[in-house]
PQR file of N, CA, C, O and H, with PARSE charges and radii, in Angstrom:
ATOM      1  N   MET A   1     164.785 165.946 145.065 -0.4000 1.5000
ATOM      2  CA  MET A   1     164.272 164.836 145.930 -0.0000 2.0000
ATOM      3  C   MET A   1     163.149 164.127 145.058  0.5500 1.7000
ATOM      4  O   MET A   1     162.570 164.596 144.079 -0.5500 1.4000
ATOM      5  N   ALA A   2     162.968 162.772 145.704 -0.4000 1.5000
ATOM      6  CA  ALA A   2     161.846 162.134 145.202 -0.0000 2.0000
ATOM      7  C   ALA A   2     161.276 161.413 146.101  0.5500 1.7000
ATOM      8  O   ALA A   2     161.823 161.066 147.148 -0.5500 1.4000
ATOM      9  H   ALA A   2     163.439 162.391 146.500  0.4000 1.0000
ATOM     10  N   HIS A   3     159.695 161.022 145.634 -0.4000 1.5000
ATOM     11  CA  HIS A   3     158.838 160.249 146.719 -0.0000 2.0000
ATOM     12  C   HIS A   3     158.655 159.108 145.914  0.5500 1.7000
ATOM     13  O   HIS A   3     158.795 159.002 144.696 -0.5500 1.4000
ATOM     14  H   HIS A   3     159.250 161.303 144.783  0.4000 1.0000
ATOM     15  N   GLU A   4     158.265 158.116 146.905 -0.4000 1.5000
ATOM     16  CA  GLU A   4     158.047 156.667 146.401 -0.0000 2.0000
ATOM     17  C   GLU A   4     156.531 156.581 145.963  0.5500 1.7000
ATOM     18  O   GLU A   4     155.684 157.189 146.617 -0.5500 1.4000
ATOM     19  H   GLU A   4     158.152 158.202 147.894  0.4000 1.0000
ATOM     20  N   THR A   5     156.226 155.914 144.986 -0.4000 1.5000
ATOM     21  CA  THR A   5     154.915 155.837 144.516 -0.0000 2.0000
ATOM     22  C   THR A   5     154.825 154.217 144.187  0.5500 1.7000
ATOM     23  O   THR A   5     155.840 153.528 144.289 -0.5500 1.4000
ATOM     24  H   THR A   5     156.914 155.419 144.454  0.4000 1.0000
ATOM     25  N   ALA A   6     153.761 153.738 143.852 -0.4000 1.5000
ATOM     26  CA  ALA A   6     153.304 152.402 143.408 -0.0000 2.0000
ATOM     27  C   ALA A   6     154.166 152.036 142.100  0.5500 1.7000
ATOM     28  O   ALA A   6     154.541 150.882 141.892 -0.5500 1.4000
ATOM     29  H   ALA A   6     152.937 154.298 143.770  0.4000 1.0000
ATOM     30  N   ILE A   7     154.439 153.067 141.267 -0.4000 1.5000
ATOM     31  CA  ILE A   7     155.128 152.813 139.939 -0.0000 2.0000
ATOM     32  C   ILE A   7     156.731 153.298 140.250  0.5500 1.7000
ATOM     33  O   ILE A   7     157.481 153.303 139.274 -0.5500 1.4000
ATOM     34  H   ILE A   7     154.135 154.004 141.437  0.4000 1.0000
ATOM     35  N   GLY A   8     157.137 153.596 141.216 -0.4000 1.5000
ATOM     36  CA  GLY A   8     158.523 154.054 141.263 -0.0000 2.0000
ATOM     37  C   GLY A   8     158.581 155.397 141.982  0.5500 1.7000
ATOM     38  O   GLY A   8     157.648 155.902 142.607 -0.5500 1.4000
ATOM     39  H   GLY A   8     156.527 153.592 142.008  0.4000 1.0000
ATOM     40  N   HIS A   9     159.834 155.922 141.806 -0.4000 1.5000
ATOM     41  CA  HIS A   9     160.042 157.077 142.594 -0.0000 2.0000
ATOM     42  C   HIS A   9     159.754 158.411 141.616  0.5500 1.7000
ATOM     43  O   HIS A   9     160.203 158.381 140.471 -0.5500 1.4000
ATOM     44  H   HIS A   9     160.591 155.511 141.298  0.4000 1.0000
ATOM     45  N   LEU A  10     159.151 159.347 141.987 -0.4000 1.5000
ATOM     46  CA  LEU A  10     158.572 160.389 141.398 -0.0000 2.0000
ATOM     47  C   LEU A  10     159.209 161.790 141.719  0.5500 1.7000
ATOM     48  O   LEU A  10     159.523 161.789 142.909 -0.5500 1.4000
ATOM     49  H   LEU A  10     158.786 159.371 142.918  0.4000 1.0000
ATOM     50  N   PRO A  11     159.488 162.857 141.180 -0.5600 1.5000
ATOM     51  CA  PRO A  11     160.001 163.991 141.896  0.2800 2.0000
ATOM     52  C   PRO A  11     158.931 164.890 142.442  0.5500 1.7000
ATOM     53  O   PRO A  11     157.804 164.976 141.954 -0.5500 1.4000
ATOM     54  N   ASN A  12     159.346 165.532 143.454 -0.4000 1.5000
ATOM     55  CA  ASN A  12     158.305 166.413 144.139 -0.0000 2.0000
ATOM     56  C   ASN A  12     158.286 167.737 143.446  0.5500 1.7000
ATOM     57  O   ASN A  12     159.281 168.431 143.232 -0.5500 1.4000
ATOM     58  H   ASN A  12     160.262 165.462 143.850  0.4000 1.0000
ATOM     59  N   PRO A  13     157.024 168.023 143.109 -0.5600 1.5000
ATOM     60  CA  PRO A  13     157.092 169.268 142.195  0.2800 2.0000
ATOM     61  C   PRO A  13     157.807 170.324 142.537  0.5500 1.7000
ATOM     62  O   PRO A  13     158.430 170.977 141.700 -0.5500 1.4000
ATOM     63  N   VAL A  14     157.792 170.596 143.771 -0.4000 1.5000
ATOM     64  CA  VAL A  14     158.804 171.859 144.156 -0.0000 2.0000
ATOM     65  C   VAL A  14     160.110 171.577 143.955  0.5500 1.7000
ATOM     66  O   VAL A  14     160.833 172.551 144.168 -0.5500 1.4000
ATOM     67  H   VAL A  14     157.286 170.066 144.451  0.4000 1.0000
ATOM     68  N   ASP A  15     160.704 170.537 143.604 -0.4000 1.5000
ATOM     69  CA  ASP A  15     162.058 170.339 143.289 -0.0000 2.0000
ATOM     70  C   ASP A  15     162.294 170.403 141.981  0.5500 1.7000
ATOM     71  O   ASP A  15     163.458 170.170 141.657 -0.5500 1.4000
ATOM     72  H   ASP A  15     160.117 169.746 143.431  0.4000 1.0000
ATOM     73  N   LEU A  16     161.342 170.714 140.916 -0.4000 1.5000
ATOM     74  CA  LEU A  16     161.357 170.860 139.591 -0.0000 2.0000
ATOM     75  C   LEU A  16     161.722 172.233 139.179  0.5500 1.7000
ATOM     76  O   LEU A  16     161.086 173.199 139.602 -0.5500 1.4000
ATOM     77  H   LEU A  16     160.396 170.904 141.180  0.4000 1.0000
ATOM     78  N   ASP A  17     162.702 172.353 138.388 -0.4000 1.5000
ATOM     79  CA  ASP A  17     162.880 173.791 137.802 -0.0000 2.0000
ATOM     80  C   ASP A  17     162.001 174.084 136.619  0.5500 1.7000
ATOM     81  O   ASP A  17     162.345 173.693 135.504 -0.5500 1.4000
ATOM     82  H   ASP A  17     163.219 171.569 138.044  0.4000 1.0000
ATOM     83  N   LEU A  18     160.793 174.807 136.819 -0.4000 1.5000
ATOM     84  CA  LEU A  18     159.638 175.103 135.875 -0.0000 2.0000
ATOM     85  C   LEU A  18     159.857 176.341 135.125  0.5500 1.7000
ATOM     86  O   LEU A  18     159.150 176.587 134.147 -0.5500 1.4000
ATOM     87  H   LEU A  18     160.514 175.124 137.725  0.4000 1.0000
ATOM     88  N   GLN A  19     160.766 177.129 135.500 -0.4000 1.5000
ATOM     89  CA  GLN A  19     161.018 178.505 134.992 -0.0000 2.0000
ATOM     90  C   GLN A  19     160.943 178.387 133.351  0.5500 1.7000
ATOM     91  O   GLN A  19     161.436 177.469 132.695 -0.5500 1.4000
ATOM     92  H   GLN A  19     161.340 176.930 136.294  0.4000 1.0000
ATOM     93  N   GLY A  20     160.316 179.368 132.900 -0.4000 1.5000
ATOM     94  CA  GLY A  20     160.190 179.332 131.413 -0.0000 2.0000
ATOM     95  C   GLY A  20     158.958 178.653 130.827  0.5500 1.7000
ATOM     96  O   GLY A  20     158.550 178.882 129.688 -0.5500 1.4000
ATOM     97  H   GLY A  20     159.916 180.114 133.433  0.4000 1.0000
ATOM     98  N   LEU A  21     158.425 177.850 131.634 -0.4000 1.5000
ATOM     99  CA  LEU A  21     157.420 177.006 130.949 -0.0000 2.0000
ATOM    100  C   LEU A  21     156.128 177.665 131.306  0.5500 1.7000
ATOM    101  O   LEU A  21     155.925 178.285 132.350 -0.5500 1.4000
ATOM    102  H   LEU A  21     158.756 177.664 132.559  0.4000 1.0000
ATOM    103  N   ASP A  22     155.292 177.474 130.357 -0.4000 1.5000
ATOM    104  CA  ASP A  22     153.834 178.137 130.449 -0.0000 2.0000
ATOM    105  C   ASP A  22     152.856 176.954 130.537  0.5500 1.7000
ATOM    106  O   ASP A  22     152.305 176.306 129.648 -0.5500 1.4000
ATOM    107  H   ASP A  22     155.457 176.970 129.509  0.4000 1.0000
ATOM    108  N   MET A  23     152.801 176.860 132.027 -0.4000 1.5000
ATOM    109  CA  MET A  23     152.003 175.530 132.421 -0.0000 2.0000
ATOM    110  C   MET A  23     150.598 176.192 133.172  0.5500 1.7000
ATOM    111  O   MET A  23     150.663 177.164 133.926 -0.5500 1.4000
ATOM    112  H   MET A  23     153.249 177.387 132.750  0.4000 1.0000
ATOM    113  N   ALA A  24     149.591 175.634 132.898 -0.4000 1.5000
ATOM    114  CA  ALA A  24     148.349 175.876 133.635 -0.0000 2.0000
ATOM    115  C   ALA A  24     148.611 175.507 135.098  0.5500 1.7000
ATOM    116  O   ALA A  24     149.356 174.584 135.425 -0.5500 1.4000
ATOM    117  H   ALA A  24     149.538 174.845 132.285  0.4000 1.0000
ATOM    118  N   PRO A  25     148.042 176.180 135.833 -0.5600 1.5000
ATOM    119  CA  PRO A  25     147.830 175.944 137.495  0.2800 2.0000
ATOM    120  C   PRO A  25     147.516 174.396 137.408  0.5500 1.7000
ATOM    121  O   PRO A  25     146.719 173.915 136.603 -0.5500 1.4000
ATOM    122  N   GLY A  26     148.243 173.677 138.340 -0.4000 1.5000
ATOM    123  CA  GLY A  26     147.790 172.419 138.577 -0.0000 2.0000
ATOM    124  C   GLY A  26     148.455 171.282 137.662  0.5500 1.7000
ATOM    125  O   GLY A  26     148.412 170.089 137.965 -0.5500 1.4000
ATOM    126  H   GLY A  26     148.891 174.068 138.994  0.4000 1.0000
ATOM    127  N   ALA A  27     149.084 171.790 136.494 -0.4000 1.5000
ATOM    128  CA  ALA A  27     149.355 170.715 135.547 -0.0000 2.0000
ATOM    129  C   ALA A  27     150.444 170.058 135.906  0.5500 1.7000
ATOM    130  O   ALA A  27     150.512 168.959 135.356 -0.5500 1.4000
ATOM    131  H   ALA A  27     149.119 172.758 136.249  0.4000 1.0000
ATOM    132  N   ILE A  28     151.396 170.325 136.675 -0.4000 1.5000
ATOM    133  CA  ILE A  28     152.455 169.633 137.115 -0.0000 2.0000
ATOM    134  C   ILE A  28     151.991 168.455 138.242  0.5500 1.7000
ATOM    135  O   ILE A  28     152.583 167.379 138.320 -0.5500 1.4000
ATOM    136  H   ILE A  28     151.340 171.218 137.122  0.4000 1.0000
ATOM    137  N   ASP A  29     151.031 168.760 138.962 -0.4000 1.5000
ATOM    138  CA  ASP A  29     150.378 167.776 140.015 -0.0000 2.0000
ATOM    139  C   ASP A  29     149.710 166.795 139.232  0.5500 1.7000
ATOM    140  O   ASP A  29     149.761 165.624 139.609 -0.5500 1.4000
ATOM    141  H   ASP A  29     150.550 169.634 138.900  0.4000 1.0000
ATOM    142  N   GLU A  30     149.011 167.137 138.062 -0.4000 1.5000
ATOM    143  CA  GLU A  30     148.228 166.176 137.282 -0.0000 2.0000
ATOM    144  C   GLU A  30     149.205 165.220 136.500  0.5500 1.7000
ATOM    145  O   GLU A  30     149.011 164.033 136.239 -0.5500 1.4000
ATOM    146  H   GLU A  30     148.970 168.088 137.755  0.4000 1.0000
ATOM    147  N   LEU A  31     150.390 166.063 136.155 -0.4000 1.5000
ATOM    148  CA  LEU A  31     151.498 164.946 135.435 -0.0000 2.0000
ATOM    149  C   LEU A  31     152.061 164.146 136.312  0.5500 1.7000
ATOM    150  O   LEU A  31     152.319 163.023 135.880 -0.5500 1.4000
ATOM    151  H   LEU A  31     150.547 167.028 136.367  0.4000 1.0000
ATOM    152  N   LEU A  32     152.358 164.385 137.499 -0.4000 1.5000
ATOM    153  CA  LEU A  32     152.957 163.580 138.598 -0.0000 2.0000
ATOM    154  C   LEU A  32     151.952 162.737 139.389  0.5500 1.7000
ATOM    155  O   LEU A  32     152.381 162.037 140.306 -0.5500 1.4000
ATOM    156  H   LEU A  32     152.149 165.297 137.850  0.4000 1.0000
ATOM    157  N   ASN A  33     150.536 162.757 139.074 -0.4000 1.5000
ATOM    158  CA  ASN A  33     149.483 162.073 139.559 -0.0000 2.0000
ATOM    159  C   ASN A  33     149.761 160.523 139.146  0.5500 1.7000
ATOM    160  O   ASN A  33     149.965 160.177 137.982 -0.5500 1.4000
ATOM    161  H   ASN A  33     150.188 163.326 138.329  0.4000 1.0000
ATOM    162  N   VAL A  34     149.740 159.598 140.312 -0.4000 1.5000
ATOM    163  CA  VAL A  34     149.552 158.135 140.006 -0.0000 2.0000
ATOM    164  C   VAL A  34     148.085 157.685 140.175  0.5500 1.7000
ATOM    165  O   VAL A  34     147.601 157.662 141.307 -0.5500 1.4000
ATOM    166  H   VAL A  34     149.574 159.880 141.257  0.4000 1.0000
ATOM    167  N   ASN A  35     147.402 157.349 139.163 -0.4000 1.5000
ATOM    168  CA  ASN A  35     146.149 156.936 139.106 -0.0000 2.0000
ATOM    169  C   ASN A  35     146.152 155.499 139.022  0.5500 1.7000
ATOM    170  O   ASN A  35     146.440 154.960 137.953 -0.5500 1.4000
ATOM    171  H   ASN A  35     147.795 157.369 138.243  0.4000 1.0000
ATOM    172  N   PRO A  36     145.823 154.740 140.173 -0.5600 1.5000
ATOM    173  CA  PRO A  36     145.991 153.291 140.038  0.2800 2.0000
ATOM    174  C   PRO A  36     145.023 152.571 138.979  0.5500 1.7000
ATOM    175  O   PRO A  36     145.343 151.491 138.484 -0.5500 1.4000
ATOM    176  N   ARG A  37     143.802 153.235 138.650 -0.4000 1.5000
ATOM    177  CA  ARG A  37     143.145 152.515 137.659 -0.0000 2.0000
ATOM    178  C   ARG A  37     143.664 152.625 136.346  0.5500 1.7000
ATOM    179  O   ARG A  37     143.649 151.637 135.611 -0.5500 1.4000
ATOM    180  H   ARG A  37     143.542 154.113 139.052  0.4000 1.0000
ATOM    181  N   LEU A  38     144.174 153.839 135.922 -0.4000 1.5000
ATOM    182  CA  LEU A  38     144.754 154.010 134.588 -0.0000 2.0000
ATOM    183  C   LEU A  38     146.262 153.100 134.457  0.5500 1.7000
ATOM    184  O   LEU A  38     146.673 152.703 133.366 -0.5500 1.4000
ATOM    185  H   LEU A  38     144.186 154.641 136.519  0.4000 1.0000
ATOM    186  N   TRP A  39     146.957 152.865 135.704 -0.4000 1.5000
ATOM    187  CA  TRP A  39     148.121 152.152 135.623 -0.0000 2.0000
ATOM    188  C   TRP A  39     147.522 150.747 135.361  0.5500 1.7000
ATOM    189  O   TRP A  39     147.985 150.099 134.423 -0.5500 1.4000
ATOM    190  H   TRP A  39     146.624 153.188 136.590  0.4000 1.0000
ATOM    191  N   GLN A  40     146.651 150.293 136.025 -0.4000 1.5000
ATOM    192  CA  GLN A  40     146.070 148.734 135.915 -0.0000 2.0000
ATOM    193  C   GLN A  40     145.817 148.592 134.216  0.5500 1.7000
ATOM    194  O   GLN A  40     146.263 147.634 133.585 -0.5500 1.4000
ATOM    195  H   GLN A  40     146.275 150.820 136.788  0.4000 1.0000
ATOM    196  N   GLU A  41     145.136 149.553 133.671 -0.4000 1.5000
ATOM    197  CA  GLU A  41     144.766 149.336 132.427 -0.0000 2.0000
ATOM    198  C   GLU A  41     146.154 149.461 131.533  0.5500 1.7000
ATOM    199  O   GLU A  41     146.211 148.913 130.432 -0.5500 1.4000
ATOM    200  H   GLU A  41     144.773 150.331 134.184  0.4000 1.0000
ATOM    201  N   GLU A  42     146.975 150.013 131.926 -0.4000 1.5000
ATOM    202  CA  GLU A  42     148.328 150.296 131.129 -0.0000 2.0000
ATOM    203  C   GLU A  42     149.099 148.721 131.444  0.5500 1.7000
ATOM    204  O   GLU A  42     149.675 148.188 130.495 -0.5500 1.4000
ATOM    205  H   GLU A  42     146.929 150.458 132.820  0.4000 1.0000
ATOM    206  N   PHE A  43     149.085 148.187 132.471 -0.4000 1.5000
ATOM    207  CA  PHE A  43     149.773 147.190 132.842 -0.0000 2.0000
ATOM    208  C   PHE A  43     149.018 145.738 131.971  0.5500 1.7000
ATOM    209  O   PHE A  43     149.620 144.750 131.551 -0.5500 1.4000
ATOM    210  H   PHE A  43     148.618 148.620 133.242  0.4000 1.0000
ATOM    211  N   ALA A  44     147.721 145.996 131.904 -0.4000 1.5000
ATOM    212  CA  ALA A  44     146.973 144.983 131.012 -0.0000 2.0000
ATOM    213  C   ALA A  44     147.436 145.145 129.635  0.5500 1.7000
ATOM    214  O   ALA A  44     147.661 144.118 128.994 -0.5500 1.4000
ATOM    215  H   ALA A  44     147.233 146.799 132.245  0.4000 1.0000
ATOM    216  N   GLY A  45     147.613 146.301 129.080 -0.4000 1.5000
ATOM    217  CA  GLY A  45     148.100 146.389 127.711 -0.0000 2.0000
ATOM    218  C   GLY A  45     149.398 145.542 127.574  0.5500 1.7000
ATOM    219  O   GLY A  45     149.550 144.697 126.692 -0.5500 1.4000
ATOM    220  H   GLY A  45     147.431 147.135 129.600  0.4000 1.0000
ATOM    221  N   ILE A  46     150.375 145.863 128.584 -0.4000 1.5000
ATOM    222  CA  ILE A  46     151.704 145.276 128.398 -0.0000 2.0000
ATOM    223  C   ILE A  46     151.636 143.918 128.496  0.5500 1.7000
ATOM    224  O   ILE A  46     152.419 143.251 127.820 -0.5500 1.4000
ATOM    225  H   ILE A  46     150.251 146.549 129.300  0.4000 1.0000
ATOM    226  N   GLU A  47     150.680 143.273 129.360 -0.4000 1.5000
ATOM    227  CA  GLU A  47     150.591 141.924 129.435 -0.0000 2.0000
ATOM    228  C   GLU A  47     149.882 141.357 128.047  0.5500 1.7000
ATOM    229  O   GLU A  47     150.221 140.220 127.721 -0.5500 1.4000
ATOM    230  H   GLU A  47     150.044 143.815 129.909  0.4000 1.0000
ATOM    231  N   ARG A  48     149.094 141.927 127.346 -0.4000 1.5000
ATOM    232  CA  ARG A  48     148.602 141.607 126.059 -0.0000 2.0000
ATOM    233  C   ARG A  48     149.986 141.608 124.989  0.5500 1.7000
ATOM    234  O   ARG A  48     150.254 140.687 124.217 -0.5500 1.4000
ATOM    235  H   ARG A  48     148.819 142.851 127.611  0.4000 1.0000
ATOM    236  N   TYR A  49     150.673 142.712 125.133 -0.4000 1.5000
ATOM    237  CA  TYR A  49     151.842 142.856 124.150 -0.0000 2.0000
ATOM    238  C   TYR A  49     152.863 141.685 124.570  0.5500 1.7000
ATOM    239  O   TYR A  49     153.422 141.031 123.690 -0.5500 1.4000
ATOM    240  H   TYR A  49     150.456 143.460 125.760  0.4000 1.0000
ATOM    241  N   PHE A  50     153.072 141.458 125.811 -0.4000 1.5000
ATOM    242  CA  PHE A  50     153.969 140.301 126.208 -0.0000 2.0000
ATOM    243  C   PHE A  50     153.356 138.905 125.624  0.5500 1.7000
ATOM    244  O   PHE A  50     154.087 137.987 125.252 -0.5500 1.4000
ATOM    245  H   PHE A  50     152.618 141.990 126.526  0.4000 1.0000
ATOM    246  N   SER A  51     152.139 138.857 125.591 -0.4000 1.5000
ATOM    247  CA  SER A  51     151.393 137.412 125.142 -0.0000 2.0000
ATOM    248  C   SER A  51     151.796 137.262 123.598  0.5500 1.7000
ATOM    249  O   SER A  51     151.699 136.168 123.041 -0.5500 1.4000
ATOM    250  H   SER A  51     151.545 139.602 125.894  0.4000 1.0000
ATOM    251  N   GLU A  52     152.185 138.241 123.027 -0.4000 1.5000
ATOM    252  CA  GLU A  52     152.487 138.246 121.518 -0.0000 2.0000
ATOM    253  C   GLU A  52     153.721 137.502 121.452  0.5500 1.7000
ATOM    254  O   GLU A  52     153.981 136.979 120.368 -0.5500 1.4000
ATOM    255  H   GLU A  52     152.263 139.129 123.480  0.4000 1.0000
ATOM    256  N   PHE A  53     154.483 137.364 122.354 -0.4000 1.5000
ATOM    257  CA  PHE A  53     155.949 136.895 122.132 -0.0000 2.0000
ATOM    258  C   PHE A  53     156.023 135.697 123.090  0.5500 1.7000
ATOM    259  O   PHE A  53     157.150 135.234 123.266 -0.5500 1.4000
ATOM    260  H   PHE A  53     154.272 137.788 123.234  0.4000 1.0000
ATOM    261  N   GLY A  54     154.885 135.065 123.804 -0.4000 1.5000
ATOM    262  CA  GLY A  54     154.912 133.942 124.511 -0.0000 2.0000
ATOM    263  C   GLY A  54     156.180 133.540 125.447  0.5500 1.7000
ATOM    264  O   GLY A  54     156.667 134.356 126.230 -0.5500 1.4000
ATOM    265  H   GLY A  54     153.969 135.442 123.661  0.4000 1.0000
ATOM    266  N   ASP A  55     156.578 132.474 125.330 -0.4000 1.5000
ATOM    267  CA  ASP A  55     157.587 132.152 126.188 -0.0000 2.0000
ATOM    268  C   ASP A  55     158.796 132.759 126.198  0.5500 1.7000
ATOM    269  O   ASP A  55     159.589 132.545 127.115 -0.5500 1.4000
ATOM    270  H   ASP A  55     156.183 131.811 124.694  0.4000 1.0000
ATOM    271  N   ARG A  56     159.126 133.736 124.993 -0.4000 1.5000
ATOM    272  CA  ARG A  56     160.119 134.452 124.725 -0.0000 2.0000
ATOM    273  C   ARG A  56     160.525 135.563 125.608  0.5500 1.7000
ATOM    274  O   ARG A  56     161.652 136.054 125.545 -0.5500 1.4000
ATOM    275  H   ARG A  56     158.481 133.910 124.249  0.4000 1.0000
ATOM    276  N   VAL A  57     159.584 135.976 126.460 -0.4000 1.5000
ATOM    277  CA  VAL A  57     159.566 137.117 127.420 -0.0000 2.0000
ATOM    278  C   VAL A  57     160.193 136.520 128.525  0.5500 1.7000
ATOM    279  O   VAL A  57     159.753 135.487 129.030 -0.5500 1.4000
ATOM    280  H   VAL A  57     158.669 135.577 126.511  0.4000 1.0000
ATOM    281  N   PRO A  58     161.190 137.101 128.931 -0.5600 1.5000
ATOM    282  CA  PRO A  58     161.909 136.544 130.172  0.2800 2.0000
ATOM    283  C   PRO A  58     161.110 136.585 131.329  0.5500 1.7000
ATOM    284  O   PRO A  58     160.315 137.519 131.428 -0.5500 1.4000
ATOM    285  N   ALA A  59     161.182 135.638 132.333 -0.4000 1.5000
ATOM    286  CA  ALA A  59     160.437 135.554 133.502 -0.0000 2.0000
ATOM    287  C   ALA A  59     160.573 136.754 134.468  0.5500 1.7000
ATOM    288  O   ALA A  59     159.681 137.239 135.163 -0.5500 1.4000
ATOM    289  H   ALA A  59     161.828 134.879 132.253  0.4000 1.0000
ATOM    290  N   SER A  60     162.027 137.184 134.362 -0.4000 1.5000
ATOM    291  CA  SER A  60     162.250 138.525 135.153 -0.0000 2.0000
ATOM    292  C   SER A  60     161.215 139.470 134.756  0.5500 1.7000
ATOM    293  O   SER A  60     160.517 139.994 135.624 -0.5500 1.4000
ATOM    294  H   SER A  60     162.751 136.790 133.797  0.4000 1.0000
ATOM    295  N   LEU A  61     161.049 139.745 133.477 -0.4000 1.5000
ATOM    296  CA  LEU A  61     160.295 140.844 133.019 -0.0000 2.0000
ATOM    297  C   LEU A  61     158.724 140.673 133.459  0.5500 1.7000
ATOM    298  O   LEU A  61     158.043 141.546 133.997 -0.5500 1.4000
ATOM    299  H   LEU A  61     161.616 139.319 132.772  0.4000 1.0000
ATOM    300  N   ARG A  62     158.312 139.367 133.112 -0.4000 1.5000
ATOM    301  CA  ARG A  62     156.994 139.243 133.796 -0.0000 2.0000
ATOM    302  C   ARG A  62     156.807 139.187 135.266  0.5500 1.7000
ATOM    303  O   ARG A  62     155.695 139.256 135.790 -0.5500 1.4000
ATOM    304  H   ARG A  62     158.865 138.658 132.675  0.4000 1.0000
ATOM    305  N   GLY A  63     158.007 139.049 135.969 -0.4000 1.5000
ATOM    306  CA  GLY A  63     157.943 139.265 137.467 -0.0000 2.0000
ATOM    307  C   GLY A  63     157.922 140.687 137.742  0.5500 1.7000
ATOM    308  O   GLY A  63     157.207 141.028 138.684 -0.5500 1.4000
ATOM    309  H   GLY A  63     158.910 138.993 135.543  0.4000 1.0000
ATOM    310  N   GLU A  64     158.579 141.619 137.095 -0.4000 1.5000
ATOM    311  CA  GLU A  64     158.606 143.014 137.291 -0.0000 2.0000
ATOM    312  C   GLU A  64     157.048 143.470 137.053  0.5500 1.7000
ATOM    313  O   GLU A  64     156.496 144.129 137.934 -0.5500 1.4000
ATOM    314  H   GLU A  64     159.160 141.342 136.330  0.4000 1.0000
ATOM    315  N   LEU A  65     156.371 143.129 135.899 -0.4000 1.5000
ATOM    316  CA  LEU A  65     154.941 143.551 135.517 -0.0000 2.0000
ATOM    317  C   LEU A  65     154.111 142.985 136.796  0.5500 1.7000
ATOM    318  O   LEU A  65     153.309 143.776 137.293 -0.5500 1.4000
ATOM    319  H   LEU A  65     156.820 142.594 135.183  0.4000 1.0000
ATOM    320  N   LYS A  66     154.223 141.725 137.363 -0.4000 1.5000
ATOM    321  CA  LYS A  66     153.339 141.282 138.195 -0.0000 2.0000
ATOM    322  C   LYS A  66     153.662 142.167 139.669  0.5500 1.7000
ATOM    323  O   LYS A  66     152.759 142.564 140.405 -0.5500 1.4000
ATOM    324  H   LYS A  66     154.875 141.082 136.960  0.4000 1.0000
ATOM    325  N   GLY A  67     154.958 142.359 139.899 -0.4000 1.5000
ATOM    326  CA  GLY A  67     155.003 143.013 141.174 -0.0000 2.0000
ATOM    327  C   GLY A  67     154.611 144.615 141.063  0.5500 1.7000
ATOM    328  O   GLY A  67     154.226 145.316 141.999 -0.5500 1.4000
ATOM    329  H   GLY A  67     155.691 142.036 139.301  0.4000 1.0000
ATOM    330  N   ALA A  68     154.788 144.991 139.801 -0.4000 1.5000
ATOM    331  CA  ALA A  68     154.250 146.659 139.651 -0.0000 2.0000
ATOM    332  C   ALA A  68     152.557 146.513 139.860  0.5500 1.7000
ATOM    333  O   ALA A  68     151.972 147.276 140.629 -0.5500 1.4000
ATOM    334  H   ALA A  68     155.100 144.422 139.041  0.4000 1.0000
ATOM    335  N   LEU A  69     151.964 145.642 139.232 -0.4000 1.5000
ATOM    336  CA  LEU A  69     150.583 145.435 139.190 -0.0000 2.0000
ATOM    337  C   LEU A  69     150.086 145.329 140.808  0.5500 1.7000
ATOM    338  O   LEU A  69     149.090 145.921 141.222 -0.5500 1.4000
ATOM    339  H   LEU A  69     152.439 145.022 138.608  0.4000 1.0000
ATOM    340  N   ALA A  70     150.913 144.513 141.610 -0.4000 1.5000
ATOM    341  CA  ALA A  70     150.437 144.232 142.863 -0.0000 2.0000
ATOM    342  C   ALA A  70     150.596 145.549 143.637  0.5500 1.7000
ATOM    343  O   ALA A  70     149.717 145.898 144.425 -0.5500 1.4000
ATOM    344  H   ALA A  70     151.722 144.032 141.274  0.4000 1.0000
ATOM    345  N   ARG A  71     151.705 146.293 143.430 -0.4000 1.5000
ATOM    346  CA  ARG A  71     151.841 147.628 144.156 -0.0000 2.0000
ATOM    347  C   ARG A  71     150.718 148.525 143.905  0.5500 1.7000
ATOM    348  O   ARG A  71     150.140 149.139 144.802 -0.5500 1.4000
ATOM    349  H   ARG A  71     152.420 146.010 142.790  0.4000 1.0000
ATOM    350  N   VAL A  72     150.438 148.583 142.737 -0.4000 1.5000
ATOM    351  CA  VAL A  72     149.247 149.535 142.258 -0.0000 2.0000
ATOM    352  C   VAL A  72     148.063 149.204 142.829  0.5500 1.7000
ATOM    353  O   VAL A  72     147.311 150.080 143.255 -0.5500 1.4000
ATOM    354  H   VAL A  72     150.908 148.085 142.009  0.4000 1.0000
ATOM    355  N   GLN A  73     147.746 147.808 142.904 -0.4000 1.5000
ATOM    356  CA  GLN A  73     146.285 147.281 143.412 -0.0000 2.0000
ATOM    357  C   GLN A  73     146.493 147.615 145.083  0.5500 1.7000
ATOM    358  O   GLN A  73     145.505 148.023 145.694 -0.5500 1.4000
ATOM    359  H   GLN A  73     148.357 147.095 142.558  0.4000 1.0000
ATOM    360  N   SER A  74     147.643 147.458 145.731 -0.4000 1.5000
ATOM    361  CA  SER A  74     147.534 147.580 146.904 -0.0000 2.0000
ATOM    362  C   SER A  74     147.580 149.211 147.530  0.5500 1.7000
ATOM    363  O   SER A  74     147.428 149.577 148.695 -0.5500 1.4000
ATOM    364  H   SER A  74     148.446 147.127 145.235  0.4000 1.0000
ATOM    365  N   SER A  75     147.797 149.874 146.528 -0.4000 1.5000
ATOM    366  CA  SER A  75     148.006 151.315 146.799 -0.0000 2.0000
ATOM    367  C   SER A  75     146.475 151.999 146.781  0.5500 1.7000
ATOM    368  O   SER A  75     146.237 153.117 147.239 -0.5500 1.4000
ATOM    369  H   SER A  75     147.921 149.577 145.582  0.4000 1.0000
ATOM    370  N   GLN A  76     145.438 151.073 146.136 -0.4000 1.5000
ATOM    371  CA  GLN A  76     144.154 151.550 146.290 -0.0000 2.0000
ATOM    372  C   GLN A  76     143.513 151.111 147.484  0.5500 1.7000
ATOM    373  O   GLN A  76     142.418 151.632 147.697 -0.5500 1.4000
ATOM    374  H   GLN A  76     145.631 150.165 145.764  0.4000 1.0000
ATOM    375  N   ALA A  77     143.899 150.336 148.260 -0.4000 1.5000
ATOM    376  CA  ALA A  77     143.397 149.777 149.649 -0.0000 2.0000
ATOM    377  C   ALA A  77     143.317 150.930 150.832  0.5500 1.7000
ATOM    378  O   ALA A  77     142.940 150.627 151.964 -0.5500 1.4000
ATOM    379  H   ALA A  77     144.789 149.913 148.087  0.4000 1.0000
TER
END
């Protein structure tokens, strides 16, 4: 199963088969954590990358980025 987050669906930690992995306690929770501030920084980097291509970036791709940013920002409220 998965749960919905601001960046999409992520698996529930209990649903992952982690047998044989040498992981520190809490590592999986940290890996699956959605930090809005970090994602805003990531989206800003993607926007800078898109700007290198100007009008050649499809509007739908820019729309997806804008929507993702809005979801992350609203998750902080």
